[in-house]
C-alpha positions as CSV (number, residue, x, y, z in Angstrom):
1,M,107.1,120.3,77.0
2,V,107.2,117.2,74.8
3,L,107.5,114.0,76.8
4,A,109.1,110.7,75.8
5,Q,107.6,107.3,76.4
6,D,109.1,107.2,79.9
7,G,107.3,110.5,80.8
8,L,110.5,112.5,80.9
9,P,111.3,115.3,78.4
10,I,112.6,114.5,74.9
11,A,116.1,116.0,75.0
12,S,119.1,115.8,72.6
13,R,121.4,114.7,75.4
14,R,119.1,111.8,76.2
15,I,119.0,110.8,72.5
16,R,122.8,111.0,72.4
17,A,123.1,108.9,75.5
18,G,121.0,106.2,73.8
19,L,118.2,106.3,76.4
20,I,115.5,107.2,73.9
21,D,115.3,107.5,70.1
22,R,114.3,110.8,68.3
23,H,110.7,109.8,68.6
24,G,110.9,109.5,72.3
25,V,110.7,105.7,72.5
26,R,112.7,104.4,75.5
27,L,115.6,102.2,74.4
28,K,117.0,101.2,77.9
29,P,115.1,100.2,81.0
30,V,114.3,103.1,83.3
31,R,116.1,103.2,86.6
32,V,113.6,103.3,89.5
33,R,115.0,103.8,92.9
34,V,112.9,102.9,95.9
35,G,113.6,104.6,99.2
36,S,113.5,101.5,101.5
37,D,115.1,98.1,101.9
38,N,111.7,96.5,102.6
39,P,111.2,93.8,100.0
40,V,107.4,94.4,99.9
41,K,107.9,98.0,98.7
42,A,110.4,97.0,96.0
43,R,108.1,94.2,94.8
44,A,105.1,96.5,94.6
45,V,107.0,99.0,92.5
46,R,108.3,96.3,90.2
47,R,104.9,94.9,89.7
48,V,103.3,98.2,88.9
49,F,105.9,99.1,86.3
50,E,105.5,95.6,84.8
51,R,101.7,96.1,84.6
52,L,102.3,99.4,82.9
53,R,104.6,97.7,80.4
54,I,107.5,100.0,81.4
55,R,110.9,98.2,81.3
56,A,112.4,99.1,84.6
57,R,115.4,98.3,86.7
58,V,114.2,98.6,90.3
59,E,116.8,99.3,93.0
60,A,116.0,99.5,96.7
61,S,118.0,101.1,99.5
62,P,117.3,102.5,102.9
63,V,117.0,106.3,103.2
64,A,116.3,108.8,106.0
65,T,112.6,109.6,106.3
66,K,113.0,112.6,108.6
67,V,109.7,111.6,110.3
68,P,109.0,109.6,113.4
69,E,109.2,105.8,113.2
70,Q,105.4,105.8,113.7
71,P,104.1,108.6,111.5
72,F,100.7,110.3,112.2
73,D,98.6,112.3,109.8
74,E,100.6,114.5,107.5
75,E,103.9,113.0,108.7
76,A,103.1,109.9,106.6
77,L,102.8,111.9,103.3
78,Q,105.9,113.9,104.3
79,G,107.8,110.6,104.9
80,A,106.9,109.3,101.5
81,M,108.0,112.6,99.9
82,N,111.3,112.5,101.8
83,R,111.9,108.9,100.8
84,A,111.2,109.6,97.1
85,R,113.5,112.7,97.0
86,A,116.3,110.9,98.9
87,A,116.1,107.8,96.7
88,L,116.1,109.5,93.3
89,G,119.8,110.2,93.1
90,D,120.9,109.5,89.5
91,G,117.8,107.4,88.7
92,D,115.0,108.2,86.4
93,F,112.4,107.9,89.2
94,G,112.5,108.0,93.0
95,V,109.7,106.2,94.8
96,G,108.8,106.8,98.5
97,I,106.2,104.8,100.3
98,E,105.2,105.5,103.9
99,A,102.3,104.2,106.0
100,G,100.8,106.2,108.9
101,L,97.8,106.5,111.2
102,V,95.6,109.2,109.7
103,R,92.8,110.7,111.7
104,L,89.3,110.6,110.2
105,P,87.7,114.1,109.9
106,G,85.5,114.9,112.9
107,S,86.5,111.7,114.7
108,E,89.2,110.4,117.0
109,D,89.4,107.2,114.9
110,R,92.4,106.6,112.7
111,L,93.0,104.6,109.6
112,D,96.3,103.0,108.5
113,V,97.0,104.6,105.1
114,Q,99.9,104.1,102.8
115,Y,101.1,107.1,100.7
116,C,103.3,106.8,97.7
117,V,105.2,109.6,96.0
118,V,106.9,109.1,92.6
119,I,109.3,111.9,91.6
120,D,111.2,112.1,88.3
121,R,114.5,113.7,87.5
122,T,112.8,116.9,86.5
123,G,111.5,117.3,90.0
124,H,107.9,116.5,89.0
125,A,106.1,114.5,91.8
126,T,102.9,112.6,91.7
127,V,101.1,111.3,94.8
128,G,98.7,108.4,95.6
129,Q,97.4,106.5,98.5
130,G,96.2,103.0,99.1
131,P,93.0,101.8,100.9
132,G,92.8,102.6,104.6
133,F,91.8,100.3,107.4
134,A,91.3,100.4,111.2
135,Y,93.4,98.6,113.8
136,P,92.0,96.8,116.9
137,S,91.9,98.8,120.1
138,A,94.7,96.6,121.6
139,V,97.1,97.8,118.8
140,L,96.1,101.4,119.2
141,R,96.7,101.3,123.0
142,R,100.2,100.1,122.5
143,V,100.8,102.8,119.8
144,R,99.6,105.5,122.2
145,S,102.1,104.1,124.8
146,G,105.0,104.6,122.3
147,S,105.1,101.4,120.2
148,S,105.1,101.5,116.5
149,V,102.2,99.8,114.7
150,G,104.6,97.1,113.5
151,E,105.7,96.4,117.0
152,A,102.2,96.3,118.3
153,M,101.0,94.0,115.5
154,A,104.0,91.7,115.9
155,H,103.0,91.3,119.6
156,L,99.3,90.7,118.7
157,A,100.0,88.3,115.9
158,S,103.2,86.7,117.4
159,I,104.8,87.2,114.0
160,R,108.2,88.9,114.0
161,D,108.8,91.5,111.2
162,I,105.2,91.2,110.1
163,G,105.6,94.3,108.0
164,A,108.1,92.6,105.7
165,K,105.8,89.6,105.3
166,Q,102.0,89.5,105.0
167,G,101.7,92.8,106.8
168,A,99.1,93.7,109.4
169,I,96.4,93.7,106.7
170,G,97.2,90.1,105.8
171,Y,96.8,89.1,109.4
172,L,93.6,91.2,110.0
173,T,91.9,90.0,106.8
174,K,92.9,86.3,107.3
175,G,94.8,86.5,104.0
176,L,92.1,88.1,101.9
177,L,94.5,91.0,101.2
178,D,98.2,91.1,101.9
179,R,100.6,94.0,102.2
180,D,102.0,93.5,98.7
181,A,98.5,94.2,97.2
182,L,97.9,97.1,99.5
183,T,101.3,98.7,98.7
184,E,100.8,98.0,95.0
185,A,97.5,99.9,95.1
186,A,99.2,103.0,96.5
187,V,102.0,102.9,93.9
188,L,99.5,102.5,91.1
189,M,97.5,105.5,92.4
190,A,100.7,107.6,92.4
191,M,101.3,106.6,88.7
192,V,97.8,107.7,87.5
193,P,98.9,111.2,86.2
194,R,101.8,109.5,84.5
195,I,99.6,106.9,82.9
196,R,97.2,109.6,81.5
197,Q,99.7,112.4,80.7
198,D,97.3,113.6,78.0
199,L,94.8,114.6,80.8
200,Y,97.2,115.9,83.4
201,S,99.1,119.1,82.7
202,R,102.4,119.9,84.3
């Protein structure tokens, strides 16, 4: 399969539509649809595409994740996949980002990990994750009692909607790392196979 500059197949219908030229150079911005209305996620996706020098029109809208509000373990990755698939629609790429509490092997400890799935209109999905970090026991106690991490952190930090601002990581690191950077790392990791298409076979 011969791929165009945007990572999608070179096809005569795409040339006729004015999306690419006959050499596969993208002529119009790619449409990237993010499965969330959280501005942090949309900004992270926009920044990664900018860093990769891919002209993109990023659109964000809420979608059903089909996983619990507080995902655990494989539910987080499934939530990201569900978001990406639901977001794609008539776009070129659908992006799903989901954070969850993931158990460390051989331990009862859990890390907060963000997964990102990028799916294109051919159905090809690439996956990445961001750095993981631990929560204070006071947060985990509330989560075990039925609260989401966002609710527990909002209570601890006395910051409403903390997930749409600096995020838990911003509060816990005293601003050394914020949620934007954490989310951006997950998105970039999901783009790795698309950055080096010469090394990753479909």
